[in-house]
Every structure is written in C-alpha cells, then in structure tokens.
C-alpha positions in Angstrom: 105.8 55.9 63.4 107.6 58.3 61.1 107.5 61.8 62.3 105.7 63.3 59.4 103.0 60.9 60.1 102.5 61.8 63.6 102.4 65.6 63.0 99.4 64.9 60.5 97.9 62.7 62.8 98.2 64.7 65.6 96.5 68.2 63.1 94.0 66.1 61.9 92.7 63.6 64.9 94.1 64.8 67.8 93.6 68.6 67.7 97.5 68.7 68.7 96.8 66.7 72.0 100.1 64.8 71.7 98.9 63.1 75.0 96.7 61.3 72.7 99.4 60.1 70.2 99.9 56.3 71.4 101.6 53.8 68.7 105.1 55.7 67.6 106.5 52.9 68.8 105.1 49.2 66.4 106.5 46.1 66.2 104.9 43.4 64.3 105.2 39.8 64.6 103.9 37.0 62.1 102.7 33.4 63.5 102.3 30.3 61.9 99.1 29.2 63.8 96.0 30.9 66.3 97.5 28.9 68.7 100.9 30.5 68.4 99.2 33.4 68.9 97.3 32.7 71.4 100.4 31.6 73.3 102.0 34.9 72.7 98.8 36.8 74.3 98.9 34.3 77.1 102.9 35.0 77.7 102.2 39.0 77.4 99.2 38.9 80.1 102.1 37.3 82.6 104.6 39.6 82.0 105.2 41.8 85.0 107.2 44.3 82.8 104.5 45.6 80.5 100.8 46.5 80.9 98.1 45.5 78.3 96.2 48.8 77.8 94.0 47.8 75.2 93.4 44.6 72.6 91.3 44.9 69.5 91.0 41.9 67.1 89.9 41.6 63.7 89.8 37.7 63.5 86.3 37.0 63.2 84.6 37.5 59.6 82.2 39.4 59.8 79.4 40.5 62.7 76.0 40.3 62.9 74.1 43.7 62.9 70.3 43.3 62.6 69.7 41.1 59.8 72.8 42.3 57.6 75.9 40.6 58.2 78.5 43.6 58.0 82.3 42.9 57.3 84.4 44.7 58.7 87.0 47.0 56.7 90.2 45.1 57.6 88.7 42.1 56.7 87.7 43.3 53.5 91.0 43.9 52.0 92.0 40.4 53.7 94.1 41.5 56.7 93.6 40.0 60.0 95.5 40.9 63.4 95.6 41.6 67.0 96.5 45.0 68.6 97.6 45.1 71.7 98.8 48.4 72.8 101.4 48.2 75.8 103.1 50.2 78.6 106.4 49.6 79.6 106.9 48.9 83.4 110.5 48.8 83.6 112.8 51.0 85.1 114.8 52.3 81.9 111.4 53.4 80.7 111.1 55.6 83.7 115.3 56.9 83.1 114.0 57.8 79.4 110.8 59.7 80.7 108.5 57.5 78.4 107.0 55.0 80.9 103.6 56.4 80.2 103.6 55.9 76.4 101.6 53.3 74.6 103.5 51.4 72.3 101.9 48.8 69.6 102.0 45.1 68.9 100.3 43.8 65.6 100.0 39.9 65.9 
C-alpha cells in the first residue's frame, strides 16, 4: 500500500490508530481453477511460518436475505477473490520488528 493511502486510511477510518492498519504488505496470486486455489489455501494452513488471522471470500454469487437476493458489492463488478490475512512467524520478522504486522494475500 502506498504511504498516501495508509495516511488517508488512518485519518478517515481508524482515527489515527496505526495498530488497525493491516495490509501495508499485499500480494495477489492468480489461479486457473478453484481446485488450485483450494490447494493453496490447504498449503497455507499447514505452513508453520505463518499464522492465518482471517479469511474472507467473495466467491459466492449471492446471499439470501429474507426473500430478496442480495448481490455483494465486490461481485457486482465481477471481482471474485479469497482474501487471506496472515502474520509471519519467522525469526527474520521478529528481527525486523514486523512480527505483529498483518499482511494480505489476495487469491
């Protein structure tokens, strides 16, 4: 994330609480199939060097709310992803004092 974006988010959304700024480090990985994406998620879950903090998926087409079908905002533009927030659990992260930072993987 660019520094200007971080500052704007801190001012507008987080009342300048830097501990809430999560995804300064973000990476996107593209997959040819859902099964490949699933295999990646399985490998991440077994990797002792990371801690999975949160998983958010927009792969479902719609959710049902009462009798109305509600299409999620991200899907209305055709964007489908699984967002995985992770924390690094390696000695280098501790040495660099970033072991508490949460990174984002977009799959």
